[in-house]
Every structure is written in structure tokens, then in C-alpha cells.
C-alpha positions in Angstrom: 0.0 0.0 0.0 2.8 2.4 0.9 4.6 1.7 -2.4 1.4 2.4 -4.4 0.9 5.7 -2.5 4.5 6.8 -2.3 4.1 7.0 1.5 6.6 6.4 4.3 6.5 3.2 6.2 7.1 3.8 9.9 8.4 0.8 11.8 6.4 -0.3 14.8 8.2 -2.1 17.6 5.8 -4.6 19.2 6.0 -7.5 21.6 4.0 -9.5 24.1 5.2 -9.5 27.7 5.3 -12.9 29.6 2.0 -12.1 31.3 0.3 -11.6 27.9 0.2 -7.7 27.9 0.9 -6.0 24.5 3.6 -3.3 23.9 3.9 -1.0 20.9 6.3 1.8 20.1 6.5 4.1 17.1 10.1 4.2 15.7 10.0 7.7 14.4 8.0 11.0 14.5 4.3 11.3 13.6 3.9 14.9 14.7 1.6 16.8 12.4 1.1 13.8 10.1 -1.9 11.8 8.9 -1.1 8.3 10.3 -2.5 5.2 8.6 -2.5 2.2 10.9 -3.1 -1.1 9.1 -4.3 -3.7 11.5 -6.7 -6.5 10.4 -8.7 -7.9 13.3 -8.5 -11.7 12.6 -7.9 -14.1 15.4 -6.8 -13.4 18.0 -9.3 -10.6 17.6 -9.1 -9.1 21.0 -5.3 -8.8 20.9 -5.3 -7.2 17.4 -8.1 -4.7 18.3 -6.3 -3.7 21.5 -3.0 -3.2 19.7 -4.9 -1.0 17.2 -6.2 1.1 20.1 -2.8 1.4 21.7 -1.3 2.5 18.3 -4.1 5.0 17.6 -3.9 6.5 21.1 -0.1 6.7 21.0 -0.2 8.4 17.6 -2.5 11.1 18.8 -0.5 11.6 22.0 2.6 11.9 19.9 1.1 14.7 17.9 -0.5 13.1 14.8 -3.0 15.3 13.1 -5.3 12.5 11.9 -5.4 8.8 12.4 -6.9 6.5 9.8 -7.4 2.9 10.8 -7.4 0.4 8.0 -9.0 -2.8 9.3 -9.6 -5.1 6.3 -11.3 -7.7 8.5 -13.5 -6.2 11.2 -14.1 -8.5 14.1 -17.3 -8.6 16.1 -19.4 -7.4 13.1 -21.7 -10.4 13.3 -23.0 -9.2 16.7 -24.7 -6.1 15.3 -27.8 -6.3 17.3 -29.4 -8.0 20.4 -30.5 -11.4 19.0 -31.4 -12.4 22.6 -32.2 -10.2 25.6 -29.2 -9.0 27.6 -26.6 -9.4 24.9 -23.9 -6.8 24.2 -24.0 -5.2 20.8 -20.3 -5.9 20.3 -19.6 -4.0 17.1 -21.1 -0.8 18.7 -18.7 -1.3 21.6 -15.7 -1.7 19.2 -16.7 1.6 17.5 -16.8 3.4 20.8 -13.3 2.0 21.7 -11.8 3.1 18.4 -13.3 6.6 18.6 -12.0 6.9 22.2 -8.6 5.8 21.2 -8.3 8.6 18.6 -9.3 7.0 15.3 -10.8 9.6 13.0 -11.7 7.3 10.1 -12.1 3.6 9.7 -11.6 1.8 6.4 -12.8 -1.8 6.2 -13.6 -4.3 3.5 -16.9 -6.2 3.0 -18.1 -5.8 6.5 -20.6 -8.5 7.5 -23.8 -6.5 7.5 -25.3 -3.1 6.8 -26.4 -3.0 10.5 -22.8 -3.4 11.7 -21.8 -0.6 9.3 -24.5 1.7 10.8 -23.4 0.9 14.3 -19.8 1.9 13.5 -20.9 5.0 11.5 -22.7 6.3 14.6 -19.3 6.5 16.3 -16.8 7.6 13.6 -16.3 8.1 9.9 -16.3 4.8 8.1 -15.7 3.6 4.5 -16.7 0.1 3.6 -15.0 -1.2 0.4 -15.7 -4.4 -1.5 -13.2 -6.9 -2.8 -15.8 -9.1 -4.6 -15.0 -7.7 -8.1 -11.3 -8.5 -7.5 -12.2 -12.1 -6.4 -14.5 -12.5 -9.5 -11.8 -11.2 -11.8 -9.3 -13.6 -10.3 -11.7 -16.5 -10.8 -12.4 -15.4 -14.4 -8.9 -14.6 -15.5 -6.5 -16.7 -13.4 -8.8 -19.7 -12.9 -10.4 -19.5 -16.4 -13.9 -19.6 -15.0 -15.5 -16.8 -17.0 -19.2 -17.5 -17.4 -19.5 -19.3 -14.0 -22.7 -18.9 -12.0 -22.3 -16.7 -9.0 -24.1 -17.9 -5.9 -24.9 -16.2 -2.6 -25.3 -18.7 0.4 -28.3 -16.6 1.6 -30.3 -13.5 0.7 -28.1 -11.3 2.9 -25.2 -11.9 0.5 -27.2 -11.5 -2.7 -25.5 -8.2 -3.5 -22.1 -9.9 -3.4 -23.2 -12.5 -6.0 -24.7 -9.8 -8.2 -21.4 -7.9 -8.1 -19.5 -11.0 -9.0 -21.9 -11.8 -11.8 -21.1 -8.4 -13.5 -17.5 -9.7 -13.9 -18.2 -13.4 -14.6 -21.2 -12.9 -16.8 -22.9 -16.2 -15.9 -25.9 -15.0 -13.9 -26.4 -15.2 -10.1 -28.7 -16.6 -7.5 -29.1 -17.5 -3.8 -30.0 -20.1 -1.3 -32.0 -20.1 1.9 -29.8 -20.5 4.9 -30.8 -21.0 8.6 -28.4 -20.8 11.5 -29.3 -22.0 15.0 -28.6 -19.1 17.3 -27.6 -21.4 20.2 -25.6 -24.2 18.4 -24.4 -22.3 15.3 -25.5 -25.2 13.1 -26.2 -24.3 9.5 -29.0 -25.7 7.4 -29.5 -24.9 3.7 -32.9 -25.4 2.2 -33.4 -27.1 -1.1 -33.9 -24.5 -3.9 -33.8 -25.4 -7.5 -31.2 -23.5 -9.6 -30.4 -23.7 -13.3 -26.9 -25.0 -12.7 -26.9 -28.5 -14.2 -23.5 -29.1 -15.9 -22.3 -25.6 -14.9 -19.5 -24.2 -12.7 -20.8 -22.5 -9.6 -18.8 -20.1 -7.4 -20.1 -19.4 -3.9 -19.3 -15.8 -2.9 -19.5 -14.6 0.7 -17.9 -12.0 2.9 -16.2 -14.6 5.1 -15.7 -18.3 5.7 -15.3 -19.2 9.3 -16.1 -22.8 10.3 -17.1 -23.6 6.7 -20.5 -25.0 7.6 -22.3 -22.8 5.1 -20.0 -23.7 2.2 -20.2 -27.4 3.0 -24.0 -27.4 3.1 -24.2 -25.4 -0.1 -21.6 -27.4 -2.0 -23.4 -30.7 -1.2 -26.7 -29.3 -2.4 -25.1 -27.8 -5.6 -23.4 -31.1 -6.5 -26.8 -32.9 -5.9 -28.4 -30.5 -8.4 -25.8 -31.4 -11.0 -23.2 -28.6 -10.8 -20.1 -29.8 -12.6 -17.7 -27.8 -10.4 -18.2 -25.8 -7.2 -15.8 -23.2 -5.9 -15.9 -20.9 -2.9 -14.6 -17.3 -2.9 -14.6 -15.0 0.1 -13.0 -11.8 1.2 -12.0 -13.0 4.7 -10.8 -16.7 4.8 -10.8 -17.2 8.5 -11.0 -21.0 8.1 -10.9 -21.9 11.7 -9.8 -25.3 12.9 -10.4 -27.9 10.1 -12.7 -25.7 8.0 -10.7 -26.0 4.7 -10.4 -29.8 5.1 -14.2 -30.1 5.6 -15.0 -27.9 2.7 -12.8 -29.9 0.3 -14.3 -33.1 1.6 -17.8 -31.8 0.7 -17.0 -31.9 -3.0 -15.9 -28.3 -3.3 -13.2 -27.9 -6.0 -11.3 -25.0 -4.5 -11.4 -22.0 -2.1 -10.0 -18.6 -2.8 -9.7 -15.6 -0.5 -8.0 -12.2 -0.2 -5.0 -11.2 2.0 -7.3 -9.4 4.5 -6.6 -12.5 6.6 -3.4 -14.7 6.3 -4.2 -18.2 5.1 -3.1 -20.8 2.6 -5.9 -19.5 0.2 -5.2 -15.8 0.6 -4.1 -15.2 -3.0 -6.0 -12.0 -4.0 -4.3 -8.8 -2.9 -6.5 -5.9 -1.7 -3.5 -3.5 -1.4 -4.6 -1.6 -4.5 -8.2 -1.3 -3.4 -7.2 0.2 -0.1 -4.6 2.5 -1.6 -7.2 4.0 -3.9 -9.4 4.9 -0.9 -6.4 6.3 1.0 -5.3 8.7 -1.8 -7.9 11.1 -0.5 -6.3 11.1 2.9 -2.6 11.6 2.1 
């Protein structure tokens, strides 16, 4: 990102003390500067978010004029409302913490829901970018899958599949997904799609445990899809998620480098740099 913007990279010294506490130090001056802090909030989420707060607060305390936090994967975005009485609205709390730490603007990518975005926007300036066209272009050009059918695992991700279809040109659709609030178990309802003999790519903002992709892939293969791929912005792939997905009949998984993983092959540096040109 710095290379694309012609910006200086300021080294950050960081370490974890034996008792688990985090330490950060700016190795250089930030006085009077716009400081861009790049810190994705993938697991361990709490540690990464607290380090971000430490850096933002230190930057302002050291005289930074403006702090822009680039958080490609925003943790806690799934808890965007009270699904059951007494719950914390976690993403709203994160927004309050970032504002209190001195963040002036937050840039994130494919946040989980519009409601999460509204919660953050009530606390600070937020820009939510999408990497779906980049993923679709990679699938079309690098994987040779132009003309593939773009599928959303549920109605909430339909706009992602529609964006992907603009690049792939093979149409789009969605499935009906239900998640048990207590167990997290995912169930995908049978819904007929015109995919027999076709390649289908499932597009989503994130893949965590892989339950949604597994259920969708099995249904798609049952309906005659010749090949099934999964593409997501944030490949969290916790525990044995990738192994389970591949065992379900999925032909491949692709993600961006918002989260480090074995499938993080699509760079979002250019996407973020374009947004940051207005800041620097």
C-alpha cells in the first residue's frame, strides 16, 4: 500500500510480555502527520483490536494530526444487534473504543452486515469497500472460470453474488440458509437452480467454520453442478474448515489477503490504496 501511495512506512516495535500484555512503540516521529494504521482484526481478535487502540492513542498523543485505521477484516461485526435479551451489541462497543482511542476514520472491507456498518458509522467516519469484483476477476482470468454462475449462500449476501456476476457474466442466485442461534449449526434449504452441468462459485464476505459452504456445495453437486468453488473476502478457516470444505465436494477455495491463510491469493492493497489517496 505504501509503495502504491509513495508514503513512508514507519516501523512499529511490538512485543508481548510474559503475562500476555501488549507493547507497541513508534520508531519515528508522527507529529503533524496523517497516520494510517493497518491492522486486520482476525484471530486473536481481542489482541489485534487492543493493539490497534494502543497505536491510535499513542499516535494522537505523539502529535499526529489525523489517524486513519485500515481494518480489512472487522471482528465482532456479526454481533450487530441483540439477538437475545441481555446481549452486548459488540460492534457498537468496538466503534466506541476506536473513537475513544483517537481513530478519526475507519476503512474496512466487506463488513458482515449493513447493520454493523450503521453501528460503526454512529461513532466515527467509516468507509466500507468491496473486494468481490477482485475475487471474481481472479476466478475469471486466473482460474479460467469466466461464465460461471455466482451464488450467494443466503439473501443477505445476494448483492455480493450480483457484483461477482457483473464480472463473470454467468448469472447469479441465492440459497435459503438458517443458522441455529444457540448451536451455530447451519441448514441450507433445497432450492432449484439452473446449474446442471455448470460451474458455480459461492461468494461470501467470510468463511469461518465452513458450515455454510459445506452445506451449499453438497446441495449444488446434488443438483448437477459440474464444479463448485468458494470465494470470500475473509478466509478465517478456523480449525479444520478447509479440510471439511474440500471433503464436501468443493473444487477449491479462494480468499483475499485481508486474513493470512493458505488460500489468501488475491491482494487488496490496490483497493485500499485508492481509498487512501484522498487522505494523504
